[in-house]
C-alpha positions, 0 to 999 in steps of 0.5 A: 480248319477241319477241326472247327468245321467239325465242331460247327457241323455236329453242334448245328446238327443238334440244333437241327435234330431238336427242331425237326423232332419238335415238328413231329412231337411236342413232348419229345422235342421239348425233352430233347431240347432240355438235355444239356447237349450243347454243354456236354459237346462243349465239354467234349471239345474242351478236353479234346483241344487240350484244355485243363480239367479246371476250365472243364470243371468251371464250365460246368459250374457256371452253366449251372448258374446260368441255366437258373435264370432262364427257367422263368422264360419257360413258364411265361412264354406259353402263357403270353404267346396266345395273348401277345403273339410270337415276336412281343412274347419273345421280346418279353422273354429276352427281357425277363431272362435279362432281368433274371440274370441280374436278379440272380447275380445280385443274390449270389454276390451275397454268397461270394458267388460271381458268375456274370 
């Protein structure tokens, strides 16, 4: 039980650090948020929990493909925010991200890459 609490505390700590830094510096907060800290933590937790190398490699592979459809949101969000407000923009970006996942899945399926 202590291990799970440690994992939650460290992982949650990353999110708190990013949000606190972002309050003080937009650029530095964005930079830290863009780092794959959660993915790196997950890849650290997996071998510590005796997961096979194949599972760790698959995690990195699928993370790559799952990052791509999230990128349009980061371009659209700042443009929509002053026009629509926070909650409608967040909702629209969630829909756009879901549609991007679907579109990427269809494209990748043509190349025999299954990620969803």
